[in-house]
Backbone as JSON, one array per atom type, in Angstrom:
{
  "sequence": "XXXXXXXXXXXXXXXXXXXXXXXXXXXXXXXXXXXXXXXXXXXXXXXXXXXXXXXXXXXXXXXXXXXXX",
  "N": [[-2.31, 7.33, -19.53], [-1.62, 9.67, -17.06], [-0.77, 10.17, -13.65], [-0.55, 12.42, -11.05], [0.46, 12.84, -7.83], [0.8, 14.7, -4.99], [2.9, 15.03, -2.06], [1.35, 13.62, 0.71], [-1.16, 13.61, -0.48], [-4.07, 11.77, -1.46], [-6.26, 8.94, -0.76], [-6.77, 8.25, 2.59], [-6.38, 5.37, 4.54], [-6.88, 3.91, 7.52], [-5.23, 1.21, 9.15], [-5.12, -0.69, 11.63], [-2.25, -0.17, 13.58], [-0.96, 1.01, 11.47], [-0.85, 3.12, 8.52], [-2.42, 3.55, 5.42], [-2.03, 5.13, 2.32], [-3.76, 5.73, -0.42], [-2.57, 6.21, -3.49], [-2.96, 5.77, -6.25], [-5.88, 4.42, -7.16], [-7.12, 1.09, -7.84], [-9.33, 1.18, -9.52], [-8.79, 3.3, -11.2], [-7.1, 2.25, -13.05], [-8.38, 0.33, -14.45], [-8.44, -1.93, -12.86], [-5.94, -3.09, -13.12], [-3.68, -2.26, -11.72], [-2.5, -0.72, -8.69], [-1.4, 1.93, -6.55], [-0.05, 2.23, -3.45], [0.88, 3.94, -0.61], [2.47, 3.18, 2.36], [2.74, 3.56, 5.86], [4.31, 1.94, 8.33], [3.96, 0.76, 11.64], [6.64, 0.08, 13.8], [6.44, -2.13, 15.53], [4.31, -3.56, 14.59], [2.75, -6.55, 13.69], [1.75, -7.08, 11.25], [-0.68, -7.94, 8.63], [-2.99, -10.74, 9.0], [-2.08, -14.04, 7.76], [-2.85, -14.37, 4.35], [-4.34, -14.68, 1.04], [-4.09, -13.44, -2.25], [-5.73, -13.85, -5.22], [-5.56, -12.52, -7.67], [-3.75, -10.43, -7.52], [-0.6, -8.96, -7.44], [2.09, -8.07, -5.32], [4.36, -5.39, -4.97], [7.06, -4.23, -3.23], [8.56, -1.3, -2.05], [10.87, -0.29, -0.01], [11.57, 2.4, 1.99], [12.81, 3.13, 4.38], [14.26, 1.25, 6.96], [13.24, -2.2, 7.35], [11.28, -4.85, 5.92], [9.66, -7.83, 6.56], [8.35, -10.4, 4.69], [6.07, -12.99, 4.64]],
  "CA": [[-2.85, 8.14, -18.46], [-0.64, 10.07, -16.06], [-1.33, 10.55, -12.36], [0.4, 13.14, -10.22], [0.01, 13.0, -6.44], [1.78, 15.39, -4.16], [3.11, 14.48, -0.72], [0.18, 13.7, 1.57], [-2.41, 13.49, -1.23], [-4.6, 10.43, -1.68], [-7.25, 8.48, 0.22], [-6.14, 7.65, 3.77], [-7.08, 4.2, 5.08], [-6.21, 3.39, 8.72], [-5.21, -0.25, 9.24], [-4.44, -0.97, 12.88], [-1.29, 0.88, 13.9], [-0.33, 1.55, 10.27], [-1.7, 3.96, 7.7], [-2.25, 3.4, 3.98], [-2.44, 6.29, 1.54], [-3.98, 5.25, -1.79], [-2.14, 7.21, -4.46], [-3.66, 5.45, -7.49], [-6.76, 3.28, -6.88], [-7.23, 0.1, -8.91], [-10.38, 1.61, -10.45], [-8.21, 4.24, -12.16], [-6.31, 1.49, -14.02], [-9.24, -0.79, -14.85], [-8.11, -3.07, -12.01], [-4.64, -3.69, -13.45], [-2.64, -1.89, -10.76], [-2.78, 0.37, -7.75], [-0.21, 2.38, -5.85], [-0.42, 2.53, -2.07], [2.0, 4.31, 0.26], [2.15, 2.71, 3.71], [3.62, 3.83, 7.01], [4.11, 0.81, 9.23], [4.47, 0.83, 13.0], [7.77, -0.86, 13.92], [6.06, -3.33, 16.28], [3.12, -4.19, 14.01], [3.01, -7.9, 13.15], [1.23, -7.13, 9.88], [-1.99, -8.58, 8.5], [-2.94, -12.19, 9.12], [-1.79, -14.69, 6.48], [-3.98, -14.36, 3.41], [-3.97, -14.93, -0.35], [-4.74, -12.68, -3.31], [-5.67, -14.63, -6.45], [-5.31, -11.73, -8.88], [-2.97, -9.25, -7.18], [0.81, -9.12, -7.09], [2.58, -6.95, -4.52], [5.74, -4.93, -5.14], [7.37, -3.4, -2.07], [9.71, -0.41, -2.12], [11.07, 0.11, 1.38], [12.38, 3.61, 2.03], [13.6, 3.16, 5.61], [14.04, 0.06, 7.76], [13.11, -3.44, 6.6], [9.99, -5.52, 6.01], [9.73, -9.28, 6.33], [7.11, -10.89, 4.11], [5.97, -14.45, 4.69]],
  "C": [[-1.72, 8.44, -17.48], [-1.37, 10.49, -14.79], [-0.24, 11.24, -11.57], [-0.21, 13.34, -8.85], [1.13, 13.66, -5.67], [1.88, 14.7, -2.8], [1.85, 14.69, 0.12], [-1.14, 13.59, 0.85], [-2.79, 12.03, -1.43], [-5.63, 10.1, -0.61], [-6.55, 7.77, 1.37], [-7.01, 6.52, 4.29], [-6.31, 3.72, 6.31], [-6.3, 1.86, 8.75], [-4.43, -0.63, 10.49], [-3.48, 0.16, 13.18], [-0.57, 1.45, 12.67], [-1.34, 2.42, 9.52], [-1.38, 3.69, 6.24], [-2.77, 4.65, 3.3], [-2.54, 5.82, 0.09], [-3.64, 6.39, -2.75], [-2.84, 7.02, -5.8], [-4.55, 4.25, -7.19], [-6.84, 2.35, -8.1], [-8.27, 0.51, -9.95], [-9.84, 2.56, -11.52], [-7.41, 3.54, -13.25], [-7.07, 0.27, -14.53], [-8.86, -2.07, -14.11], [-6.76, -3.69, -12.27], [-3.56, -3.4, -12.43], [-3.18, -0.86, -9.79], [-1.46, 0.73, -7.09], [-0.65, 2.83, -4.47], [0.85, 2.8, -1.28], [1.61, 3.92, 1.68], [3.21, 3.17, 4.71], [3.32, 2.76, 8.04], [4.71, 1.09, 10.6], [5.54, -0.24, 13.16], [7.38, -2.16, 14.62], [4.86, -4.07, 15.69], [3.49, -5.51, 13.37], [2.53, -8.02, 11.7], [-0.13, -7.81, 9.83], [-1.87, -10.08, 8.72], [-2.61, -12.81, 7.76], [-3.04, -14.72, 5.6], [-3.44, -14.52, 1.99], [-4.76, -14.01, -1.26], [-4.61, -13.49, -4.59], [-5.25, -13.82, -7.67], [-4.49, -10.47, -8.61], [-1.53, -9.67, -6.87], [1.22, -7.89, -6.29], [4.03, -6.66, -4.9], [6.0, -3.98, -3.99], [8.6, -2.58, -2.36], [9.87, 0.17, -0.72], [12.03, 1.28, 1.44], [13.3, 3.61, 3.24], [13.27, 1.93, 6.42], [13.98, -1.19, 6.89], [11.71, -4.02, 6.84], [10.21, -6.99, 5.72], [8.37, -9.75, 5.84], [7.13, -12.41, 4.13], [4.93, -14.92, 3.7]]
}
């Protein structure tokens, strides 16, 4: 299966001062993967500490840096 999303396309999900744009939802891959583009506010502390039992995250940072704990 191929998915093509143009710039700005996808489901927008506001999350505090950041924005998530779902490019490929997990439902489209039978729950195996999803692709989410995020724009993070520079001063945002991020989400509270939490755990995903069945999800791995891969980050591709285009500009700036992200610290993950």
